[in-house]
N, C-alpha and C positions, 0 to 999 in steps of 0.2 A: 514862939513857935505856934503854928496853927495845928489844931487837932481836927480829926475827921468830923465833918459837919459844920465846921466854923467857916463863915464867909470870909473870903479873902478881902483885904483892904483895897481900895481903889489904887491903881497905879497907872503911870504913863511912862513908857520907856521906848527908846529907839531900838528897832530891830536891825538885823545884819545888813539891810538895804537902806538904812537911814530913815525909815518910815516910823512915825509915832504910832505906838500900839497902846491902847488903854484897856483896862479891865472892862469898862463899860461897853467896849466894842463887842463883847461877848455876852451881854446881858440876856438872860433867859436861855442861853445855850450851854450845852455841855462842852467841856474842853479839858485837855490834859495840861497841867501846869507842873513842870518839874524843875528842880534846882540842881545845879551841879557846880563843882568848885572851879573848873578851869578848862578852856578849850585845849584840844590836842594832847590831853593826858590819856593814858591807856584806858582807864576805867570810864572816864567821861566820853571818850570816843566810842567805846563799845556800847554804852548806854544810848548815845545819840544814834548810832547805827542800828540798834535794836528798834528804836522808834521809827527810823527811816524804813527799815525792812518791812514793817507792818503799816506803813503810811497809807497804803491803798485801803486797808481795812478801816482806818480812822476816817479817811475821806468818805468812804461809803456810808459811814454813820454820821457824817457831817460834824466830826469832832476834830478841831484843830489841836495840834501838839505844839506847846510853847515851852522852850527851855530858857532858863534864866541863870546867868552867872555875872560876876563882876567884870568880866573881860570887856574890852572895848568893842565898838561897832566894827572897826577894821579887823580885829581879831576874829569876831564872829563871822564876818564876811569870808575871810580866808578859810576858816574852819568849815563853813557850809560848802564852799566851793571845792575844797580839797576832798571832802568825803561825799559830795553830791547830796547834801542834806536838804530835804524839802521842808524842814521844820521852821518854825518861827523862833529865832534866837534873840533874846532881849538882853541888853546891857544894863 
């Protein structure tokens, strides 16, 4: 588990659109990286909707929001579409 101030290890994962996203894509930039157990569960949906509700504020600060779970790209795609989530969701 990472602690505050620890650099995240390099990763490369597909997003909900099938695009490869790498940690190095955000080198030198601030971003929100959050982990959640599963798409379409009540708590995870509220969490994603909370980030989506404040998405314009994150955009204004040029801070991408990236959610990560073990769900498939297809699941993330459906989840993002169902709740109109502007977030990056990684599998």
